[in-house]
PALOTOR-714629 format. One record per residue (C-alpha): z negated, x, y negated. Coordinates in steps of 0.001 Angstrom, whole numbers, padded with zeros to 6 digits, always signed. Each point is the difference from the previous one (the first is absolute). Example, Ala and Ser with C-alpha at 12.3 -4.5 7.8 and 13.67 -1.06 7.14 Angstrom:
residues 2
-007800+012300+004500 +000660+001370-003440 
end
This chain:
residues 571
-009383+035371+021370 -000880+003527-001036 +003100+000049-002176 -001369-002918-002039 -003362+001565-000895 +001147+001127-003450 +002261-002990-000653 -001208-002517-002580 +001574-002796+001979 -000729-002897+002292 +002554+000271+002807 +000997-002794+002390 +001788+000980+003224 +001331-002264+002736 -001253+000804+003502 -000636-001651+003408 -003731-000207+000724 -001595-000837+003356 -003241-001960+000140 -001610-001964+002833 +003025+000485+002244 +002386-001410-002579 +002497+001666-002309 +000091-000883-003692 +002617+000618-002672 -002148+001469-002767 -000180+001431-003448 -002153+003131+000029 -001537+000745-003392 -000820+003585-000988 -001715+001272-003147 -000610+003685-000753 -000095+001112+003593 -002092-002922+001218 +000919-003069+002029 -000911-003006-002114 +001045-002965+002154 +002390-001264+002661 +001558-003426-000627 +001856-001780+002857 +002989-002249-000534 -000714-003725+000199 +003375-001685+000486 +002210+001399+002783 +003598-001286-000043 +001522-000885+003353 +003283-001590-001035 +003594+001128-000542 +000047+003800+000106 -003806+000319+000019 -002113+000374+003157 -003264+001406-001324 -002244-002040+002287 +001540+001913+002875 -002058+002990-001110 -002579-000989-002579 -002914-002381-000368 -000814-001875-003194 -002880+001177-002160 -000911-003584-000923 -003699-000570+000563 -000986+003684+000018 -002840+000163-002502 -002909+002332-000618 +001129+002567+002594 +000091+003771+000139 +002015+002206+002316 +000030+003632+000966 +003320+001331-001288 +000974+003668-000172 -003654+000965+000218 -001119-002341-002788 -002008-003209+000076 +002159-002121-002234 -000011-003675-001113 +002549-002018+001982 +001135-003575-000631 +001740-002433-002298 -003090-000509-002160 +000228+003270-001914 +000180+000471-003756 +000228+003578-001240 -001955+000284-003212 +000543+002850-002425 -003356+001529-000914 +001109+001293-003388 +002158-002981-001007 -001655-003306+000925 +003133-002015-000844 +001998+001793+002710 -000546-001746+003333 +002616+000477+002709 +000992-002199+002919 +002670+000441+002666 +002832-002159+001335 +002246+001308+002745 +003664-001025-000011 +000226-003533+001474 -003373-000867-001519 +001877-000550-003255 +002448-002418+001667 -002805-002242+001324 -000781-003374-001572 -003340+001330-001240 +000083+003813+000009 -003254+001923+000526 +000462+001320-003539 -000603-003508-001357 -003532+000026+001389 -000487+003661-000891 +000922-000730-003606 -002337-002978-000209 -002722+002322+001273 +000732+002492-002777 +002975+002193+000955 +002039+000948-003067 +002563+002164+001808 +001615-000842+003328 +001728+002685+002055 +002638-001106+002491 +001066+002488+002682 +003220-001351+001408 +002844+000642+002416 +002343-002711-001195 +003591+000348+001136 +002827-000853-002345 +002409-002906+000265 +002443-001457-002476 -002032-001722-002725 -003369+000988+001444 -000889+002414-002792 +000198-002834-002560 -002295-002163+002102 -002392+002919+000527 -000077+000737-003710 -000784-003639-000772 -002819+000019+002554 -001627+003051-001569 +000344-001310-003548 -001212-003502+000861 -002939+001230+002061 -001124+002218-002868 +000171-003083-002239 -001918-002279+002369 -002644+002658+000570 -000134+001084-003671 +000128+003543+001315 +002138+003066+000310 +002028+000262+003201 +001447+003298+001264 +002460-000335+002861 +001512+002925+001937 +002400-000449+002919 +001293+002450+002583 +003315+001651-000779 +002368+002712+001149 -001108+001635+003235 -000819-003218+001821 +002062-000830+003078 +003285-001741-000764 +000655-001192+003551 +000047-003625-001143 -001509+000015-003485 +000224+001877-003275 -003023+000620-002215 +000831+000456-003674 -003294+001389-001274 -000585-002773-002522 -002986+000698-002284 -001303-002326-002708 -002938-000236-002377 -000784-003312-001702 -002824-001151-002221 -000970-003596-000604 +003505-001343+000483 +001905+002856-001630 +001977+002688+001783 -001088+003362-001397 +002040+002354+002161 +002444-000103+002890 +001618+002715+002070 +003582+000572+000913 +000809-000852+003597 +001913+001764+002736 -000811+003526-001126 +000225+002859+002486 -003422+001193-001152 -003386-001608-000433 -000755-002241-002970 -002591+000550-002701 -000724-002461-002790 -002965-000250-002325 -001150-001844-003088 -003132-000933-001918 -001733-003270+000764 -002229-001657-002561 -003242-001090+001621 -001215-001445-003301 +002868-002511+000053 -000904-001036+003541 -003686-000360-000889 +000855-001993-003139 +002194-002504+001815 -002488-000469+002825 -002720-000764-002513 +002249-002413-001876 +001528-001876+002931 -002981-001915+001326 +001845-001209+003112 +000068+003576+001276 -003139-000123+002123 -000987+000263+003667 -000981-003081+001964 -002409+001026+002716 +002187+002553+001781 -001410+002847+002086 -002049+002830-001425 +001663+003343-000644 -001297+003539+000271 +000161+002379-002937 +001074+003476+001053 -000323+002644-002738 +002555+002609-001019 +000598+002340-002935 +002989-000053-002351 +001227+002432-002618 -001681-000919-003249 +002496+000764-002737 +003725+000328-000416 +001217+000742-003514 +003636-000863+000656 +000910-003674+000197 +003094-000799+002030 +000101-003689-000832 +002646-001052-002492 -001093-002577-002580 +002728-002138-001513 +000063-000106-003775 +000837-003685+000257 -002215-001393+002769 +001057-003582-000745 +003652+000889+000574 +001432+000376+003544 +001589+003386+000607 +002823-001131+002282 +002867-002026-001423 +000086-002522+002840 -003706-000703-000363 +000475-000243-003761 +002659-002684+000427 -002229-002015+002324 -003037+000389-002265 +001805-001065-003161 +001506-003050+001677 -003409-001052+001286 -001641+000478-003383 +002660-002090-001726 -000347-002745+002599 -003793-000067-000388 +000428-000373-003752 +002527-002812+000240 -001864-001942+002695 -003248+000324-001947 +001607-001396-003129 +001847-002711+001947 -003257-001332+001455 -001608-000058-003443 +002952-001894-001511 +000005-002608+002765 -003763-000404+000000 -000301-000838-003689 +003393-001666-000393 +001082+002388-002725 +003240-000939-001761 +000666+003386-001581 -000855+003695+000137 -000681+001698-003323 +000371+003760-000101 +000093+002512-002811 +002789+002531+000531 -000198+003335-001802 +002647+002047+001766 -002654+002093+001726 -000743+000480+003688 -002739-002564+000509 +001564-002978-001755 +003327+000798+001663 -001474-000187+003492 -001955-003153-000833 +003190-001638-001308 +001863+000906+003189 -002844-001523+002025 +000242-003219-002021 +003760-000255+000556 -000197+000614+003748 -002932-002401+000329 +002094-002761-001539 +002794+000813+002444 -002441-000285+002921 -001210-003375-001239 +003477-001273-000815 -000864-000336-003690 +002368+000430-002921 -000219+003437-001621 -000636-001721-003325 -003509-000686+001299 -000612+003621-000995 -000458+000223-003749 +000236+003641-001003 -001269+000790-003469 +000683+003127-002028 -002548+000546-002755 +001138+002966-002087 -002657+001601-002129 -000695+003066-002102 +000593+002436+002885 +002969-001589+001743 +002921+002401+000434 +003647-000924+000280 +000227+001381+003543 -002767-002128+001470 +001043-003047-002031 +003611+000199+001158 -001081+000527+003608 -002343-002997-000179 +002620-002312-001507 +002771+001285+002246 -002092-000441+003139 -001069-003523-000935 +003581-001032-000685 +001419+001634+003132 -002588-001750+002170 +000862-003386-001505 -003550-001070-000850 -001070-001900-003108 -000196+002363-002992 -002274-000229-003036 -000632+002513-002759 -003007-000172-002291 -000795+002869-002345 -003709+000708-000347 +000222+001997-003240 -000560-002848-002468 -002835-001521+002063 -001712+003386+000308 +000287+000690-003733 -001518-003396-000739 -002803+000774+002418 -000604+003394-001613 -000319-001808-003309 -002368-002583+001475 -002369+002622+001390 +000398+002443-002869 +001690+002782+001949 +002256+002511-001755 +003340+000068+001858 +000438+003686-000815 -003051+000828+002119 +001475+000433+003476 -003253-000376+001918 -001048-001961+003091 -000138-003221-002035 +003606+000552-001066 +001080+000484+003617 -002087-002692+001669 +000952-002626-002556 +003581+000262+001253 -000979-000191+003668 -002178-003053-000575 +002628-001712-002133 +002504+000344+002832 -002459-001453+002492 -000794-002896-002355 +003703-000809-000300 +000482+000012+003769 -003088-002115+000652 +001011-002618-002543 +003572-000082+001288 -001390-000519+003495 -001880-003044-001287 +003139-001310-001687 +002149+000402+003116 -002582-001000+002620 +000102+003488+001444 -001993+003112+000736 +000024+003457-001541 +001021+002622+002549 -001919+003228-000570 +001714+003368+000049 -002856+002548+000067 -000118+002380+002969 -002727+001558+002148 +000019+003326-001866 -000505-001705-003354 -002839-002053+001442 -001640+003132+001389 +000191+001835-003318 -000733-003043-002146 +003318+000593-001772 +000321-003590-001140 -001161-001974-003012 -002949-002198+000912 +001202-003602-000207 +003423+001311-000923 +002411+001259+002634 -003109+000145+002197 +000102-003796+000302 +002426-002334+001773 -000054-002870+002497 +001290+002000+002969 +000493+003776+000062 +002784+000856+002438 -000218+003785-000554 -003771+000367+000210 +000072+001645+003430 +002792+002518-000665 -000651+003442-001535 +002282+001399-002672 +001344+002776+002239 +001204-002598+002506 +001405-002564-002435 +002981+002223-000772 +000974+000061+003665 -000358-003765+000391 +002287-000604-002978 +002470+002530+001383 -000027-001768+003375 +000500-003408-001617 +002810+001399-002127 +001829+001489+002985 -000559-002872+002427 -000171-003179-002074 +002241+000556-003019 +003223+001672-001107 +002163+000502-003076 -001569-000295-003440 -003420-000973+001323 -000169+003107+002154 +001087+002310-002825 -002672-001444-002312 -002643+000408+002680 +000954+003653+000456 -000399+000607-003741 -003398-001701+000053 -001030+002458+002709 +000894+002872-002329 -001872-001384-003015 -003345+001649-000928 -003082-002125+000666 -001299-001399-003301 -001860-003037-001391 +002177+000341-003159 -002797-001001-002347 +000678+002773-002537 +003231+000298-002031 +002876+002075+001468 +000622+003563-001166 +002551+000889-002696 +002783-000088+002608 -000930-003486+001157 -001383+001282+003288 -003312-000870+001676 -002802+001846-001798 -002899-001333+002049 +000402+001298+003547 -002819-001055+002298 -000023+003142+002108 -000174+002196-003115 -003023-001955-001206 -001794-000948+003196 +001235+002567+002506 +002381+000081+002981 -000086-003077+002198 +000772+002135+003042 -003353+001765-000491 -001914-003213-000671 +001575-001720+003005 -000881+003036+002130 -003632-000204-001121 -000038-003785+000408 +001338+000108+003548 -002435+002578+001326 -002999-001395-001886 +000401-003637+001010 +001701+000337+003382 -002152+002796+001391 -003055+000109-002277 +000745+003659-000659 -002561+001946-001993 +001107+001672-003265 -000365+003588+001260 +002156-000574+003047 +002519-002059-001962 +000265+002746-002596 +000713+002536+002730 +002798-002001+001609 +001465-000873-003410 +000270+003727-000698 +001814+000412+003319 +002378-002888-000636 +000819+000769-003641 -000465+003784-000162 +003636+000567-000985 +000037-002777-002593 -003242-000043-001987 -002628+002569-000918 -003490-000074+001491 -001410-000885-003419 +002405-002889-000517 -000688-001458+003446 -003724+000232-000724 +000381-001772-003359 +002091-002804+001508 -002393-000480+002919 -002920-000281-002380 +001953-002456-002135 +000847-002037+003077 -003645-000426+001048 -001122-000870-003502 +002649-002650-000569 -000081-001332+003551 -003712-000779-000178 -000376-000996-003649 +003012-002356+000040 -001346-002130+002835 -000777-002805-002470 +003737-000674-000243 +000347-000270+003766 -003049-002250+000314 +001992-002857-001560 +003337+000851+001549 +002559-002785+000569 +001038-000820+003552 +002714+002118+001575 +001118+001069+003484 -001425+003000+001808 +002894+002066+001336 -001584+003193+001366 -003240+001497+001238 -001246+000480-003564 -000823-003032-002088 -002206-000309-003086 -000587-003755+000083 -003624-000826-000898 +000183-002895+002467 +000980+002176+002934 +000120+003733+000520 -001561+001382-003165 -003295-001562-000955 -002036+002129-002390 -001919-000952-003156 +001740+000183-003353 -002795+002194-001325 +000089+002549+002831 -000682+003572-001097 +002421+002890+000420 -002837+002523-000243 +000065+001089+003663 +003695+000841-000202 -000417+001731-003352 -002882+002114+001322 +002045+001173+002967 +002939+000775-002265 -002355+002098-002144 -000957+001994+003091 +003668+000548+000831 +000567+001328-003512 -002919+002404+000335 +001319+001281+003327 +003491+000480-001447 -001294+001839-003071 
end
């Protein structure tokens, strides 16, 4: 213990401990040269290769006890929570090996009593397939407990008479694996990562079913932890909505597409709709919505002609997007209509006294609303519904014309962020279609995002690129994810954004985009307050009827004030 006096660490060591003529398999907790607590194992396996009850007694029922150990009077029992004195969100509990395999592990009760980090000291031998099961246990227990879970198993140096110990170490947080060791090394294992106690606290506050129901009282045992660490080891994905592994990506995209199609299928059957009206521009969002319509008809055994795809070229339509829209509609075999909006918009400009040469918001929104009017009236004519194309990112930023493309009768993309839509289309292209349809879809993926409400440039190319005007969707989706999913404060979010995008954007640009995100996200709530129905597909949803209920006149002042402080600190 003398060696730990100057270590800014809480150390857990496995040891046999004798008490009242019985031997216990224990975790001995040391902090800066002091014994903090001794926690006995609760569940002792006595099956297959395990014979622990031959030597040890269970710690179940040992509460409110102290023992004399190595010259110290130290808390002993399974009712111990180690509370960090200089970080109140850090509360540590202990499982020992088989405890995790039990139907209700001790860590479940410890977490309900406040533990945010569980340590598991283990001597788990390795068998074929066992590491996968062990990994799942750690990840799932961290999810059930809404906690961090650090698991360390014995490795090289243990007897190999009948068993081999691979030294498996894992760290998970709230259902996500943060780090994992190699196995079968001829040395000891060391892994480390950062855990986010704010995320754990946020989810426990939000999930109201996470609460104790009259279980035993626990003792708080204090310890000290190192206060500050300037280097963050945790890696933050630039695209938090997008799975990092290809296999998970395939599964996720398939599930998203199925949720969309089943949601639309139920709506069609419920109202007895005879047709699906959709405006197709040749862009990402309308392309995915069209694919959803086609596959929904296949699921329901309906003719593809039920889908009535409408191109509505206007002042900003380019040849590339127009040809992609027409080509996709024809290759899919759905009903095709084309209605130019130019004459109707010019007549409207004349009616309201607007100069067509003034390319202002009235000029742009007139086109968006004219397209919506056409679709709505066609839906009435064909006893159908208008399928909305707007996505989650556009809803978050308010990048939609109120009562224009903002409005539909069912919005199939409303739960999918822009950074993920590309991957869903790519998955659909590779797994559902081939030939001409696939080649068109791949070109759509490579087309710049644009509402095409301003005339093309002199070369006939898109002049109005959303990300040049609004900002990068990957930044806005990053801010959206961490703000809504974890309730992250602006200062912390700014810090992790700098870590994630340090090689891509300047500090000043990230600051400007974060400020823009907060301003638009709050002030554009009025558009979300009258949002059409649409399926939730992930943990983040902005439906005013479900996950995101805030007033339309909410103020962004708190966020702006904190952003001002960040600017002062960066000056």
